[in-house]
C-alpha positions as CSV (number, residue, x, y, z in Angstrom):
1,M,0.0,0.0,0.0
2,D,1.3,3.5,-0.9
3,D,2.1,5.9,1.9
4,L,-0.7,8.2,3.0
5,Y,0.5,11.8,3.6
6,I,-1.5,14.4,5.5
7,F,-0.7,18.1,5.1
8,Y,-1.8,19.7,8.4
9,H,-2.6,23.3,7.3
10,L,-2.3,25.9,10.0
11,P,-4.0,29.1,9.1
12,K,-1.7,32.0,8.0
13,C,1.4,29.9,7.8
14,G,1.9,29.8,4.0
15,G,-0.2,26.7,3.6
16,T,-2.1,27.9,0.6
17,T,1.1,27.9,-1.4
18,L,1.9,24.3,-0.5
19,S,-1.8,23.3,-1.1
20,R,-1.5,24.6,-4.7
21,I,1.6,22.5,-5.2
22,I,-0.2,19.4,-3.8
23,D,-3.2,20.0,-6.1
24,K,-0.9,19.9,-9.2
25,L,1.0,16.8,-8.1
26,Y,-1.8,14.5,-6.9
27,D,-4.7,13.2,-9.0
28,P,-8.1,14.0,-7.5
29,S,-8.8,10.3,-7.2
30,V,-6.1,9.9,-4.5
31,L,-6.4,13.4,-2.9
32,F,-9.0,14.5,-0.3
33,V,-9.3,18.2,0.3
34,V,-11.0,19.4,3.4
35,N,-13.1,22.3,2.2
36,P,-11.8,25.5,3.9
37,A,-15.1,27.5,3.3
38,M,-16.8,28.1,6.6
39,Q,-20.2,26.9,5.3
40,H,-18.8,23.6,4.0
41,F,-15.8,22.9,6.4
42,H,-17.5,20.8,9.0
43,A,-19.5,18.7,6.5
44,S,-16.3,18.2,4.5
45,L,-14.3,17.1,7.6
46,R,-17.2,14.8,8.6
47,E,-17.2,13.2,5.2
48,L,-13.5,12.5,5.5
49,R,-13.9,10.9,8.9
50,Q,-16.7,8.7,7.6
51,L,-14.9,7.3,4.6
52,N,-15.0,3.5,4.4
53,P,-11.8,1.5,4.6
54,D,-11.6,0.8,0.8
55,A,-11.8,4.6,0.1
56,I,-9.2,5.3,2.7
57,S,-6.8,2.7,1.3
58,K,-6.8,4.5,-2.1
59,L,-5.9,7.9,-0.7
60,R,-2.3,9.1,-1.0
61,M,-2.7,12.7,0.2
62,I,-5.1,14.6,2.5
63,R,-4.8,18.4,3.0
64,G,-6.7,20.8,5.1
65,H,-7.3,22.4,8.5
66,Q,-7.8,20.3,11.6
67,T,-6.4,17.1,10.0
68,Y,-3.9,16.2,12.7
69,G,-4.9,13.0,14.5
70,L,-6.7,11.4,11.5
71,D,-4.3,8.5,11.6
72,K,-5.9,7.3,14.8
73,I,-9.3,7.4,13.2
74,F,-8.3,5.7,10.0
75,G,-6.3,2.9,11.5
76,R,-3.8,3.4,8.7
77,S,-0.2,4.5,9.0
78,C,0.1,8.2,8.0
79,K,3.0,10.6,7.6
80,Y,2.4,14.3,8.3
81,I,3.8,17.5,6.9
82,T,3.2,21.0,8.0
83,I,4.4,24.6,7.8
84,L,4.9,26.8,10.8
85,R,5.3,30.6,11.2
86,E,6.8,32.7,13.8
87,P,3.9,33.1,16.3
88,A,3.7,36.9,16.5
89,H,3.9,37.2,12.8
90,R,1.2,34.6,12.3
91,F,-1.0,36.5,14.8
92,V,-0.6,39.8,12.9
93,S,-1.3,38.1,9.6
94,A,-4.4,36.4,11.0
95,Y,-5.7,39.6,12.4
96,F,-5.5,41.6,9.2
97,H,-6.9,38.7,7.2
98,A,-9.9,38.5,9.4
99,I,-10.5,42.2,9.6
100,H,-10.6,42.5,5.8
101,D,-12.7,39.3,5.2
102,P,-16.4,40.3,5.1
103,D,-17.5,36.7,5.5
104,S,-15.3,35.9,8.5
105,P,-17.1,35.4,11.9
106,L,-13.8,36.2,13.6
107,G,-13.5,39.4,11.4
108,R,-17.0,40.5,12.3
109,R,-16.3,39.9,16.0
110,L,-13.1,42.0,15.8
111,R,-14.8,44.8,13.8
112,D,-17.8,44.9,16.1
113,S,-15.7,45.0,19.2
114,G,-13.4,47.7,17.8
115,I,-10.4,46.1,19.4
116,T,-7.1,47.3,18.2
117,L,-4.1,45.1,17.2
118,Q,-2.3,46.2,20.4
119,Q,-5.2,45.3,22.6
120,L,-5.7,42.0,21.0
121,A,-2.0,41.1,21.4
122,E,-2.4,41.7,25.2
123,A,-5.8,39.9,25.4
124,D,-6.7,36.3,26.2
125,D,-8.2,35.4,22.8
126,A,-8.8,31.7,22.1
127,A,-8.8,32.1,18.3
128,L,-5.6,34.2,18.0
129,G,-3.8,33.6,21.3
130,R,-3.5,31.2,24.3
131,D,-0.5,29.5,22.7
132,Y,-2.6,28.5,19.7
133,L,0.2,26.5,18.0
134,V,0.9,24.4,21.1
135,R,-2.8,23.7,21.6
136,S,-3.2,22.7,18.0
137,F,-0.3,20.2,18.0
138,A,-1.2,18.8,21.4
139,A,-4.2,17.2,19.7
140,V,-6.2,16.5,22.9
141,P,-9.6,17.9,23.7
142,E,-8.4,19.5,26.9
143,A,-5.8,21.5,25.0
144,A,-8.4,23.0,22.7
145,H,-10.1,24.7,25.6
146,A,-7.1,25.5,27.8
147,R,-6.5,29.0,29.0
148,E,-2.9,28.7,27.9
149,G,-0.6,26.0,26.5
150,A,2.1,25.6,29.1
151,D,0.7,22.2,30.2
152,F,0.8,20.9,26.7
153,L,4.1,22.2,25.4
154,E,6.1,19.0,25.8
155,L,3.3,16.9,24.3
156,A,3.1,19.2,21.3
157,K,6.9,19.0,20.8
158,N,6.8,15.2,21.1
159,N,4.0,15.0,18.5
160,L,5.8,17.2,16.1
161,S,9.1,15.3,16.3
162,R,7.4,11.9,16.1
163,D,4.7,12.3,13.5
164,F,5.9,14.9,11.1
165,I,8.4,13.8,8.5
166,A,8.8,17.3,7.2
167,V,8.3,20.6,9.1
168,G,8.4,23.7,6.9
169,I,9.0,27.2,8.1
170,T,7.2,30.1,6.5
171,E,10.1,32.4,6.8
172,R,12.3,29.9,4.9
173,M,9.8,28.9,2.2
174,H,12.2,28.0,-0.6
175,E,14.1,25.7,1.8
176,S,10.9,24.3,3.2
177,V,9.3,23.5,-0.2
178,L,12.6,21.7,-1.2
179,L,12.6,19.8,2.1
180,I,9.1,18.6,1.7
181,S,9.8,17.7,-2.0
182,E,12.8,15.7,-1.0
183,R,11.0,13.8,1.8
184,L,7.9,13.0,-0.3
185,H,9.9,12.4,-3.5
186,W,8.1,15.2,-5.4
187,K,9.5,16.3,-8.8
188,I,8.8,20.1,-9.2
189,R,10.5,22.8,-11.2
190,G,9.2,25.6,-9.1
191,Y,6.2,27.1,-7.4
192,R,4.1,30.2,-7.1
193,S,3.4,32.0,-3.9
194,H,-0.4,32.3,-3.1
195,N,-2.5,34.2,-0.6
196,V,0.3,36.6,0.2
197,S,-1.3,39.5,2.2
198,R,-1.0,43.0,0.6
199,E,-3.1,44.6,3.4
200,Y,-0.1,45.3,5.7
201,S,3.6,45.0,6.0
202,I,5.1,43.4,9.1
203,D,7.8,46.1,9.1
204,Q,5.0,48.7,9.7
205,V,3.7,46.9,12.8
206,N,4.7,48.4,16.1
207,S,7.3,46.2,17.7
208,E,5.5,46.6,21.0
209,V,2.6,44.6,19.5
210,L,5.0,41.7,18.6
211,T,6.6,41.8,22.0
212,A,3.3,41.9,23.9
213,F,2.0,38.9,22.0
214,R,5.2,36.8,22.6
215,Q,5.0,37.6,26.3
216,R,1.4,36.4,26.4
217,N,2.2,33.3,24.4
218,P,5.5,32.0,25.7
219,S,4.8,28.3,25.0
220,D,4.1,29.1,21.3
221,V,7.5,30.9,21.2
222,A,9.2,27.9,22.7
223,F,7.4,25.5,20.3
224,Y,8.4,27.6,17.3
225,E,12.0,27.6,18.4
226,F,11.8,23.8,18.8
227,A,10.3,23.6,15.3
228,L,13.2,25.6,13.9
229,S,15.7,23.2,15.4
230,L,13.8,20.3,14.0
231,W,13.6,21.9,10.6
232,D,17.4,22.4,10.8
233,R,18.0,18.8,11.6
234,Q,15.7,17.6,8.8
235,T,17.4,19.8,6.2
236,Q,20.8,18.7,7.3
237,A,19.8,15.0,7.0
238,I,19.3,15.5,3.2
239,P,22.5,14.9,1.2
240,S,23.8,17.9,-0.6
241,F,20.9,20.1,0.5
242,A,22.8,23.3,-0.1
243,E,23.6,22.4,-3.7
244,K,20.1,21.2,-4.3
245,L,18.7,24.5,-2.8
246,E,20.9,26.6,-5.1
247,H,19.7,24.6,-8.1
248,F,16.0,24.8,-6.9
249,C,16.2,28.6,-6.4
250,S,17.5,29.0,-9.9
251,T,14.9,26.9,-11.5
252,N,12.2,28.5,-9.4
253,R,13.2,32.0,-10.6
254,T,12.9,30.8,-14.2
255,Y,9.6,29.1,-13.4
256,N,8.2,32.3,-12.0
257,Q,9.5,34.5,-14.8
258,W,7.8,32.3,-17.3
259,H,4.5,32.3,-15.4
260,D,4.7,36.1,-15.0
261,R,4.9,36.4,-18.8
262,I,1.9,34.1,-19.2
263,D,-0.1,36.1,-16.6
264,K,0.7,39.3,-18.4
265,L,-0.6,37.8,-21.6
266,K,-3.8,36.5,-19.9
267,K,-4.6,39.8,-18.1
268,P,-6.4,41.5,-21.1
269,L,-8.5,38.4,-21.5
270,R,-9.8,38.1,-18.0
271,P,-12.8,40.5,-18.3
272,V,-13.9,38.6,-21.4
273,H,-13.5,35.3,-19.5
274,R,-15.6,36.6,-16.5
275,L,-18.3,37.9,-18.9
276,L,-18.5,34.5,-20.7
277,M,-18.6,32.6,-17.4
278,G,-21.3,34.9,-16.1
279,K,-23.4,34.2,-19.3
280,T,-22.8,30.5,-18.9
281,A,-24.0,30.5,-15.3
282,S,-27.1,32.5,-16.1
283,M,-28.1,30.0,-18.9
284,S,-27.7,27.0,-16.7
């Protein structure tokens, strides 16, 4: 039986970029995507959990949010991958994403409360704080509702080192894509970055916000530092990683230059495409 890989997608950690790579590499017949849309998410996750053994045996990749722990449900050996981001930077990205998303319940809550980024960094918010990363990787019900993650830090670190064959780091995306490609035996020439926020620049965020968040979430900071050390060990374990990275970065530049030209040629045609799609939808 082929290996079953699970991409555990943490929000605002660069996971959309990796998801697009996965979608190109895996045939839909062996790939299950947990629908990220709020109105379909729980039904999609429920469908995955209720798959029969024959359907599970055919899968080679699962990607989506809240997918860690599925190996215990499936009764099939699984290998996990993930990407992690520096906790304070992830917090800021999640805040601005929610604030600018009209359909986000979190965004509506933040907008209605009028809470500032500084105030939220100092608050006890379950969605964006309370050592969110640690609670996510502890994968026990008590952790999900804990007031903070100190009690679950060692469990989360053990889970990460035991179950994840590749841990990517958002701040080192080229290296992380190469690491995952090497561990999963992917053959890719390059990749495009997706869902990159243009609503803010981390350089424009007051450093006091980042400091306040890190002080309120010390277990997440310790967990991220542990993930960095694990990432370092995993990259060092790959023969000739530095040479492979140099070649990958070169081919990735060429890949993106080529796609930039294609996108430039397609741009004038997009209004026509939207018009035709609108007419097709109205006729159906």
